[in-house]
Steps between C-alpha positions, in 0.01 A plus 500: 500500500806519724665837434796424726644200316740513207347440158661298226571657162220297343252623762608859449458468126154354549401786734636750247297344221184513712557864592574607142184327380289711735369822330455671837874468566685517167611855402335627818686342790744275312708580193496286186836347595398464867806699606311803634208512741289786630355597834202731457422742784189717500557831672217723619598860576315637804336836465709800603816289486700710255828313544352151533616384157849637556522316830370181336760528222783549751381203706482284186856594407626419847326163491639425151853589611466278808384203289783547250753507784361183655476314169796589278439437132136605520382841372187688599336737250246751627228637273134597509288804576663582834848498351380707202351767725813506715721533192311811392574648841866398494550634147357837599716518811809399302449774242415758766824424680730481195376634168282784628790660692719449191226658291499804728880520484506488119221755489687741725831454316322571173340807657844632599628445145208676331446775757874550548426581862566285806273714716225482242521123524488515880188719493338252263592214736348683798172556314488134389571360846255728677224430247545123518533487879193723543294272277614180670456649847149631435401172335606325820285731711208441261542122530593442136701176487832467318478223241722415199295728266468790745870476593580660162328823609832675589619440143183659360533793741863545401410558135296812566715625787801491267307671221371782724842569649690488173260736322545762771876450523564509124306826468691633801839419347402644164404832658812507718724435199345806337623708791190504719560481879404173667199641684351665191581192291313277746204739494497494119523122499202475734304750289533308175487149648248512784194466278630208288643323807161527670323374187734205460457406867121525473481299179738237639281459808201445271690229315609330822154514654377317189672192646204480737305361205709185534343191657826434686524674836882529502484704177239726659747546786780577254295775339397651833850493653653649185233771491596602854867504397442703183301756699781515756757536220316804365474662842866434586609628159321834526543551876837343585704513181532884484636525861744215428620687192554807718690301765723282282797658319359443154693641208378545146812389319641651186269701279427339165383693197139430414577388146760244604273304733421155349129523580474838325672355194251213512217755508633669187529162329140417589376837371690456173369146441156534655302353210720192463500438877123545515441237232764268643350533847148436369619188316680362807200567723262320263738211432594437862140542612407217265781291651330533841259231381788250497504509881325226693366565849671217679680392815729206568545514874776241531706669228503825695796345683828405338713199596664688787179443700469159665126511441552512121746209486298293747177562308663414167631176653159409642329580171742286300479201732157517661250769409468876495365724772209627292162333558132532416256352750147407390208433733287260295148466640270203440185688591385256769607387846717189471517557126872440495423128482281540191672304217396751233639787708827311555521432126466872425767588756730233360444620142588854602814373676603308185438806282704718738795260490510531121534878504839660432683624811296277737729283712264330742131465580385404850151347506301270729412279201854360501440388857177326401681321215781384727254375764305312236822333384607424858166332574550274197838355595688790340393386155592784258184426303299634793678839507177675414222692668235294685181476297256480792427787736484281811837347417659841453356614834641191672842560346493857622401393854769233502764748388392764751508253789847379401655844524740558794365665813447873453466485122179520301378573149388857563790636297367304200121477544253709699309384808177427306703292253340697220809665358865415442818696443700445182846657486682569174873570540681668211848598397623842608300668226419862423194681632358512147532122458348445844194708410478323165505157664234612744276612215548171314418301815182694569392462137557121509292468817214699347500287185549155655353493851171580677445858613564407863867440413552835329742687719773764507836367622697670775855515631743762623699515178181505289376791710827685440478426128171687486611771742808553285289552187250726673774699670687554175183616327396724789849655515491584131141625525591709804792655314278600207235645735776692674626633166150626420470676836849642457407645160197672657712643783764626256231657281380691807853585615607619153164674449481330163301196387731474200814463710322263736424281199852542363642382832329163453725404210843548663365339817338200332745442213804409718303229680368354174843514336676345799251213521531462122875460537432252781263311271778461243766408756303289748127479439419410861342754736484393862379675812831680548496634143140614530570742785793655310266732310352628824842532661658677201193712430630768735820548298320476165259774605781689675699541179207606284355738761832677553557537125145619433504743791822662379368509144175668609688746723706608201191530279280683747742707707773552241283527190734262316425305185459122527858445381639753747291346780639154420852644506426662838362173642811311389730758659312519832376147565679277249799437724279411796305249291817332377661492846186367670447226242858377486538504877189286540586270209841432654334417830231272359746311281661379822180309575556290185777327696242356739464119508131566569336522157218726618743776602738444209220533245357802677839674500564436131152601383505815716834600348354451151193708588715784635726508193208489260324776697810719476521440126131578452519825697816629330462365147126464436314748726686811373431425128138426593465836676659688209274319253181573693589860581654595166 
């Protein structure tokens, strides 16, 4: 065929009809209307080439732009695994350069408003920056790579650094407003807060180290980097914060009568309505815990990105006109050398291909049997009646040899069949479906093969997106399991620290309930838990434990050192630590809500769910834990 000459309209229509009648082309390389075509490029990432996919994506964009400039009116859409991986990187960089700084700014502004001290905010900023930079610097020396998951480590570190600083500063300001000199006030703040700050740092590190249970290395790195940062935050808080307080011209502000403070009034309200709040809290915990079951462990990788990302719009276009980027690849063995030419084997492969095409969400099936059918038709004067598999083994082998010899120089069939000609690859391409649906389709395919083909053909499919579908599920489960293991270890540590098994057991409820309630709310509102949501519990665990530990430590101090009744001890805890709990929670909630503005769904969901967890934890520690303590201690 002369590719240089001009074709008539009739010839073009005939070529179009031939192409659209070919199963190997339609909805794979040519759209139904023949107005879109695809060029498929297989990219192999060399080992130790961390930026290879980024470089490949940039080169592809440059090539696409060059083609569009040379041929006006033509549009190039880029999709596939390389572009997906690069989009994850770009989304993380975009948020790190825009929303994360905005998050820090909102957090610091909120800190100024609640602390009513510019210098208090500056001290908090110093502790945050030093903690995060120490963690990132040491991780670099240790060879821990920065990936999209591990890049969120500074945000995790920030949560505890803020909490540690604010607890010390709030206690400092309270003592100074009572007339205590700054030096003595700082000493008193360290005396009453050092133990709970140490406990919260230790328990947070346990929670973060639980991320090492994940099968995904970047999440292991996130846990390890954040652990370094949380440890640094504790050390900077207890070693550097007091000298900074002494250096900076911190003032206490106007003295406020104890009774007029909002948090003290809240404490009185809780004491007066303890039974009603206890029953209400118990009902909400049970109800929302049941709602947790509405959540589905799922990931939809393409939908992580909104329409502002070229990858999302390009992938949607390709999916609508050609096929999706999700595949399952089967290696179907015949059980004998040269068995690919066995008519019964080809019939089984073809039956599986036909079954696959009938499944919902399947857009295309690539199989060697379509090639055999086309060759059989070609060898019979293109008679459509002969579009069928050859019935003799020798004939099938001859067709295969003829086809292999006709391939252009440099091409062979090794991407479709193996060297021994005993096995063939069958590729199922699907819509851009969820991880749950991908695993479901895999299970259905394996079941069909077991029920309808010889044992030699039983196989487990493979592909990058299928691998991530399983990794996603396992990572979500391991994250949740790790969080529960961490909560158990935390309860043991608190029982030892409080010298009381009873209070160690009591601590489990206010630490576990906020997570269950938050995920229950998420189950009602969304019902989809992805990888980003799963690590929220581990990330927010530090603040959840922080609030309960500080409240319990103040309560026990009042009971043991002051000889107070349970009601008096609750009142004391509200007056000494209530303000710090409120300030810490609202400062962090304001910061994390900024992440909901992200066009990257993973970060937006993480920000919203973390904010919910923090608010629920605050409510549990101020409205449910005190009535529980008064009920159990009379």
